[in-house]
N, C-alpha and C positions, 0 to 999 in steps of 0.2 A: 880196589882189589880185583885181581883177575888171575885165575890159575893158568899155568902154561898151556894146558890143553883144553882151555875153555872154548866151547863152540860159539859162544856169544861173541867172541873176538872176531869171528869170521862172518857173522850173520848180517852185518851192515857194511858191506864193502863200498857202497856208494855214499855213506855218511848221511843217509836220509834222516837219521835221528840226531845229527850233530857230530862233532868230532869224537874220536875214541877218547874216553876220559883218561886213559893211561898216557896219552900224548899231550895232555893239557897241564896247566900249572896246579891242578888239584893235588892235594897231598896223597901220596901213594902209601897204602898199608900192605903189609906182607901177608901172604897166604902160605909161606914156606914153614917147614918144621922148625921149631925153636923151643927154648925154655923161656917162659914168660917171667916177669918180675916176681910173681908169687911162687916161683920154683917148680911149676908144673911143666912137664914135657908136653908140647903140643904137636900133633901131626899136621902135615901139610894138607892142602885141599887140591884135589885134581878134578878138573871139570867144574861146571857151573853149580851143580846141585850139591856138591860136598861142602861148600863153604859154611852153611849153617848147621850141618849135621855133626853129631858127636862122633868121636873116633871110637875104635873098637874097645878102648878101656873106659868109655863113658865120659871122658873129658871133652870139652869143646876143642875143636881144631883151632889153629892160629887165627883163621879168618873169623870163626864164630866168636872167639875171645875178643878180637878187635871190635866186632859188631856189638857185642855185649857192653863193652866199655863206652862206646858211643851212645847206645840206647839208654844206658843207665845215667847218662849225663856227666860222666867222669872224665871225658876227654879234655875239657877245658880246665878242670880243676886239677887233674893228675895226668898231664900229657905224657909223662914218662911211662905210663901203663900201656900205651899203644905200642904195637910191634910194627916197626917200619922196615 
């Protein structure tokens, strides 16, 4: 996951830490606004620090929702829950 205006994207222009994960074969998860399978409207994440933060209405943003699904161990059991 990477937000469009994420400064992390520009911090390693020499690839000191390896390739940019967005350019690899790793599965890409969305940070864009959407409605998740549970029917909740999720806000997008802008910048690096918004991904895990709740939105103004107290709900997880799309990025936080995806991280919660993975952390809870539901990604393998219910891959349709992830927002791509």
